[in-house]
C-alpha positions in Angstrom: -36.9 1.0 -151.0 -40.4 2.7 -149.9 -39.6 2.5 -146.5 -36.7 4.0 -147.1 -38.1 7.1 -149.6 -40.6 7.7 -147.2 -38.6 8.3 -144.5 -36.1 10.5 -146.2 -39.5 12.3 -147.3 -40.4 12.9 -143.6 -36.8 13.8 -143.1 -36.9 16.5 -145.4 -40.7 17.1 -144.2 -39.2 18.3 -140.6 -35.9 20.0 -141.9 -38.6 22.3 -143.5 -40.9 22.3 -141.0 -37.5 23.4 -138.4 -36.2 26.2 -140.7 -40.2 27.9 -141.1 -40.0 28.2 -137.1 -36.5 28.7 -136.9 -36.6 32.8 -135.4 -36.0 35.1 -137.9 -35.3 38.5 -136.5 -34.2 40.2 -133.6 -35.4 43.1 -131.8 -33.9 46.3 -130.9 -35.8 48.5 -128.4 -35.2 52.3 -130.0 -36.7 53.2 -126.1 -38.6 57.2 -125.9 -37.3 60.9 -125.6 -38.0 60.7 -121.3 -41.8 59.6 -121.5 -43.2 55.7 -121.5 -43.8 55.2 -125.6 -43.1 55.5 -128.7 -43.6 54.9 -132.5 -41.1 54.0 -135.4 -42.2 55.2 -138.9 -39.5 55.0 -141.0 -36.3 54.1 -141.9 -33.2 54.3 -144.8 -30.5 51.8 -146.2 -28.0 52.8 -142.9 -30.5 51.6 -140.3 -31.5 54.5 -139.3 -35.7 55.1 -138.2 -37.5 58.0 -137.5 -40.9 58.8 -135.3 -42.3 60.1 -132.7 -41.7 59.4 -128.9 -43.4 60.9 -125.6 -40.9 62.9 -123.8 -41.4 62.7 -119.3 -44.1 66.0 -120.3 -46.0 63.8 -123.2 -48.8 61.2 -122.0 -51.4 60.0 -123.1 -50.5 58.1 -126.5 -50.9 60.9 -128.4 -48.7 63.1 -127.4 -44.7 62.7 -129.2 -41.6 64.3 -130.4 -40.1 64.1 -133.5 -37.4 61.5 -133.4 -34.5 60.3 -135.7 -32.6 57.8 -134.4 -29.4 56.0 -135.4 -26.8 53.3 -133.3 -28.7 52.9 -129.4 -29.2 56.8 -129.8 -32.3 58.6 -130.2 -32.1 62.5 -130.9 -34.8 65.0 -130.3 -35.9 67.2 -133.2 -38.2 69.0 -131.2 -40.9 70.7 -132.6 -42.5 74.3 -135.0 -43.5 76.1 -131.6 -46.3 73.5 -130.8 -46.5 70.9 -128.3 -46.5 68.0 -131.1 -44.9 66.9 -134.0 -43.3 63.5 -135.6 -41.2 62.5 -138.0 -41.2 60.3 -141.6 -38.0 59.0 -143.8 -35.1 59.7 -143.3 -34.0 59.6 -147.0 -30.2 58.6 -147.4 -29.2 62.1 -147.3 -30.4 61.8 -143.7 -33.5 64.7 -144.0 -36.6 63.5 -142.2 -39.8 65.0 -143.1 -41.8 66.9 -140.7 -45.1 67.2 -139.5 -45.2 69.6 -136.7 -47.8 71.5 -134.9 -46.9 75.7 -134.6 -48.2 78.1 -130.8 -50.6 79.2 -133.0 -54.8 77.9 -133.0 -56.2 76.6 -135.9 -59.0 79.6 -136.5 -61.6 77.1 -137.5 -61.3 74.2 -135.2 -60.0 71.9 -137.5 -57.1 69.5 -136.0 -55.0 69.0 -139.3 -52.4 66.9 -137.1 -54.4 64.9 -135.4 -52.5 65.9 -132.5 -56.4 66.6 -130.0 -55.1 69.9 -129.6 -56.9 72.4 -132.8 -53.1 73.7 -133.6 -52.1 74.8 -137.1 -50.0 71.9 -139.0 -47.0 73.0 -140.9 -44.7 70.6 -142.3 -40.7 71.3 -142.2 -37.3 69.5 -143.6 -34.9 68.3 -140.9 -31.4 67.9 -141.9 -28.0 68.7 -139.6 -30.1 70.0 -136.4 -32.2 72.6 -139.1 -35.5 72.9 -139.9 -36.9 74.2 -143.0 -40.5 74.9 -142.8 -42.2 73.9 -145.8 -44.1 76.4 -147.9 -48.3 75.7 -147.9 -51.1 76.0 -150.9 -51.7 79.6 -151.6 -55.0 80.1 -149.3 -54.1 77.0 -147.1 -53.3 77.2 -143.6 -52.7 73.6 -143.2 -50.1 71.2 -144.2 -48.8 67.2 -144.0 -46.1 65.8 -145.2 -46.0 62.3 -145.2 -42.6 60.9 -147.0 -39.5 61.8 -148.9 -37.3 60.4 -151.5 -33.4 60.1 -152.6 -34.3 63.2 -154.5 -35.0 65.3 -151.4 -38.9 65.5 -153.0 -41.5 65.2 -149.8 -44.9 64.1 -150.9 -48.0 65.0 -148.6 -51.7 67.4 -148.4 -52.2 70.4 -147.7 -55.2 72.1 -147.3 -56.1 74.7 -150.7 -58.4 77.3 -148.8 -61.7 75.7 -150.1 -64.1 75.8 -147.9 -66.1 73.0 -147.9 -68.5 71.9 -145.5 -69.5 68.0 -146.9 -66.1 67.4 -146.2 -67.2 66.5 -142.3 -69.7 63.4 -143.9 -66.5 62.0 -145.3 -65.3 61.2 -141.5 -62.3 63.8 -140.7 -63.4 65.1 -137.6 -63.3 69.5 -137.8 -61.7 69.6 -141.0 -64.2 72.3 -143.5 -61.6 72.7 -146.4 -60.6 71.1 -148.7 -57.3 69.3 -149.1 -55.2 68.4 -151.5 -52.0 66.4 -153.1 -48.9 67.7 -152.8 -44.7 67.7 -153.4 -42.2 69.8 -152.4 -39.6 69.1 -154.3 -36.0 70.0 -153.8 -35.9 73.5 -154.2 -39.0 73.4 -151.4 -42.0 75.1 -153.3 -44.7 72.8 -153.3 -46.5 72.0 -156.1 -50.1 70.9 -156.7 -50.5 66.7 -157.6 -54.4 67.3 -158.7 -57.2 64.2 -157.7 -58.4 62.3 -160.4 -61.5 63.7 -163.4 -64.9 64.8 -160.9 -62.5 63.8 -157.3 -61.9 67.1 -155.7 -59.6 66.3 -152.5 -56.3 64.0 -152.1 -54.0 62.9 -150.3 -50.6 61.3 -151.2 -48.9 59.1 -148.9 -45.3 57.6 -151.0 -42.6 58.3 -153.1 -39.2 56.5 -155.1 -36.7 57.8 -156.5 -37.7 58.5 -159.9 -40.3 60.5 -158.7 -43.7 58.5 -158.2 -46.1 59.2 -156.1 -49.2 57.2 -154.7 -52.4 58.0 -152.2 -55.8 59.2 -152.9 -58.6 61.1 -154.5 -62.3 61.7 -154.2 -64.6 63.8 -152.9 -65.0 65.9 -149.8 -67.6 64.1 -148.7 -66.3 60.7 -149.3 -62.7 60.9 -148.5 -61.3 60.9 -145.1 -57.6 62.3 -144.3 -55.9 60.6 -141.2 -55.7 58.9 -138.4 -58.5 56.6 -140.5 -57.5 57.7 -144.6 -60.1 56.7 -146.6 -61.2 57.6 -150.1 -62.9 55.7 -153.2 -59.5 55.6 -155.5 -56.0 54.2 -155.0 -54.3 56.7 -157.5 -50.6 57.0 -159.0 -49.0 60.1 -159.6 -46.4 59.6 -162.8 -43.4 62.2 -162.4 -45.1 64.7 -164.7 -48.1 64.7 -162.7 -50.7 62.4 -164.2 -53.1 60.5 -162.1 -53.7 57.4 -162.3 -56.8 55.2 -160.8 -55.0 51.7 -159.4 -58.6 50.2 -159.6 -60.3 48.8 -156.6 -61.1 44.9 -155.4 -64.7 45.1 -155.5 -65.5 47.9 -152.6 -65.6 51.8 -152.1 -62.8 52.4 -150.0 -59.0 52.3 -151.5 -55.6 53.2 -150.6 -52.5 53.2 -152.3 -50.0 53.6 -149.3 -45.7 53.6 -150.0 -44.1 52.5 -154.0 -40.5 51.1 -154.5 -38.5 52.4 -156.9 -40.0 49.5 -159.4 -43.3 50.9 -159.3 -44.5 48.5 -157.6 -46.9 49.7 -155.6 -48.7 48.4 -151.6 -52.0 49.8 -150.0 -55.7 49.0 -148.8 -58.3 47.9 -150.3 -62.3 46.7 -149.3 -62.8 43.5 -150.4 -66.4 42.4 -152.0 -65.4 39.0 -151.1 -65.8 39.2 -147.2 -66.9 42.9 -146.8 -62.8 43.6 -144.3 -59.7 46.0 -145.5 -56.9 44.0 -147.3 -53.8 44.4 -148.3 -53.2 45.3 -152.2 -50.4 44.9 -154.7 -50.7 46.3 -158.0 -47.4 46.2 -160.2 -48.4 47.8 -164.0 -48.0 44.4 -165.9 -50.4 42.7 -163.3 -53.3 45.4 -161.6 -54.1 45.4 -158.6 -54.0 42.0 -156.8 -55.1 40.8 -153.6 -52.5 40.1 -150.9 -55.0 38.7 -149.4 -56.4 39.3 -144.8 -54.6 37.8 -141.9 -56.6 35.1 -139.8 -59.5 36.8 -138.1 -58.3 40.4 -139.0 -61.2 42.9 -140.2 -58.2 45.2 -141.5 -55.0 44.0 -143.3 -53.4 46.4 -143.7 -50.0 47.3 -145.7 -49.3 51.7 -144.5 -47.7 54.4 -145.2 -45.2 54.6 -146.1 -42.3 52.4 -147.0 -43.5 49.4 -146.6 -42.9 47.7 -149.9 -39.2 47.5 -150.3 -37.3 47.2 -153.9 -37.2 43.4 -153.5 -41.0 43.9 -152.6 -40.8 42.3 -149.6 -44.0 43.7 -148.0 -44.8 45.2 -144.2 -47.7 45.8 -142.2 -50.3 44.9 -139.6 -53.7 43.4 -138.8 -56.4 44.5 -136.5 -59.0 41.5 -135.1 -62.9 42.3 -134.0 -60.8 43.2 -130.4 -59.6 46.3 -131.6 -55.8 44.0 -131.3 -53.0 45.3 -133.7 -50.9 41.9 -135.1 -46.9 44.1 -137.1 -47.2 41.4 -140.8 -44.6 40.4 -142.9 -45.5 39.0 -146.6 -43.3 35.6 -147.0 -44.8 34.0 -150.4 -47.6 37.2 -151.1 -48.7 35.3 -147.2 -49.3 37.8 -144.5 -46.8 35.9 -141.8 -47.3 36.9 -137.5 -44.0 39.1 -137.1 -44.2 37.5 -133.6 -43.7 33.9 -135.2 -40.1 35.1 -136.6 -38.6 36.2 -133.8 -36.7 34.2 -130.3 -39.0 32.1 -128.4 -39.4 34.1 -124.7 -39.0 37.7 -126.7 -40.5 40.6 -123.8 -42.1 42.1 -126.7 -45.1 42.4 -129.0 -44.8 43.4 -131.8 -47.9 45.2 -133.1 -47.2 47.4 -136.5 -44.5 47.7 -138.7 -44.3 50.8 -140.6 -41.6 50.2 -143.2 -38.8 48.5 -144.3 -35.1 48.9 -146.1 -33.6 47.0 -149.1 -31.5 45.1 -146.7 -35.1 43.6 -145.1 -34.5 46.2 -141.3 -38.3 46.6 -140.0 -39.0 49.4 -138.4 -42.7 49.8 -136.3 -43.9 49.2 -132.9 -44.4 46.6 -130.1 -46.1 46.5 -126.7 -42.4 45.3 -124.2 -43.0 45.1 -120.2 -46.7 47.3 -120.8 -45.0 49.9 -123.0 -45.7 51.0 -126.5 -42.3 51.0 -127.5 -40.7 51.8 -131.0 -38.2 48.4 -132.6 -35.8 47.9 -135.4 -36.1 43.8 -136.4 -32.9 43.0 -137.8 -33.5 40.0 -139.6 -31.0 37.3 -139.1 -30.8 36.0 -142.3 -32.1 38.3 -144.5 -33.7 35.7 -147.4 -32.3 37.5 -150.8 -29.0 37.7 -149.7 -28.9 34.0 -151.1 -32.1 34.4 -153.7 -33.9 32.7 -152.0 -37.3 32.6 -150.2 -38.3 32.5 -146.7 -40.7 29.3 -146.1 -44.1 30.7 -144.8 -44.1 31.0 -140.6 -47.3 28.5 -139.2 -50.2 30.8 -138.6 -51.6 29.9 -135.3 -51.8 33.2 -133.4 -49.3 34.6 -130.7 -51.2 35.5 -127.6 -49.8 39.3 -127.1 -49.3 40.5 -123.6 -51.9 41.3 -121.3 -52.8 45.1 -121.9 -53.2 48.1 -119.5 -56.0 50.0 -120.1 -54.2 53.1 -120.6 -52.2 50.3 -123.4 -55.3 49.1 -124.7 -57.0 52.9 -125.4 -53.6 53.8 -126.9 -54.3 50.5 -129.7 -57.4 52.1 -130.3 -56.7 55.2 -132.0 -54.2 53.3 -134.3 -54.9 54.2 -137.8 -54.5 52.7 -141.4 -51.6 54.9 -141.9 -50.0 52.7 -139.3 -49.2 56.2 -137.3 -51.0 56.4 -133.8 -52.2 60.2 -134.3 
């Protein structure tokens, strides 16, 4: 009897292991706008993907043009007159939030869009081939949107015109003007989201359909904007605009990146346990919970902006000590290499999972045939279709394909915001 029970138990274990190793996603290459690279930043419920891609005239990994992709077609959204732009969202109405350079050189030499051109950076809404520019704060010259919700509200950050030379010490190159988290309403009017008491600057990264907004605040001397966002305080602004400090994991760098419609927040925090960046999950009931570190990572990140869906599924990426990136999906609150959940022999090495919708579809970017391309990962079996959880996948490291020198330099430009800018 004991032998029979042992055999049954062993068989069940083997079956569980087989399920754990079954590929869970198919990968679609979203292509480019004629160049050699592209990045997928956001996805909506219909499977539309927004991002930035190289045209045949853009090179270097940073230069890009905003796009919207749907069912195999990538649409070039253009710019506000400058050489670069990128798109976030889209929302259920097909609107995309655009961050774009203009043709005007920044008079202070700032580089707010972080494309390396030192041109003015502005926000806009794109819908049905119509661009609607978003206004700046009073005396501010630059603004940068990062997310929008189904109510037509856009969040990001904008300069307020106040000069502060300590901003350079905060780690934002060339920045000499303070910036604030802002929200643009459906009427496109701009409103400040004030930082926490005693803080002077802030930025907003994510919003939900309840009008809640997440981001960070601090002093200009200890806060930096993307592409390397950091701040001492992770912040949640409620629909009325009041700010809540979400806490920390014992360290001084804390940024809230995304919020779902249940009010669950994910972001990054410096952990006092090992001195590396960890992803966190915050809820009103539990406060900030450590989502742990991926093995060998110096940073485990749930980035901006739609990186947690209403089912609580979380995506992101890990960076190892060599600067290599690995796309992640959290299963049972454990970070899992997304590359272990695609069919064997796939030509892809997935580097960054930037957004997930309620169907479990994931947008991001990865390496294929020596080029970085935006991808759409479609779940073969979505766990919440039947109310069950996927078993954690094996954590053995999947070796990436050899990188060209250009590709390696491109990866080094990646940021904790998830955007290579």
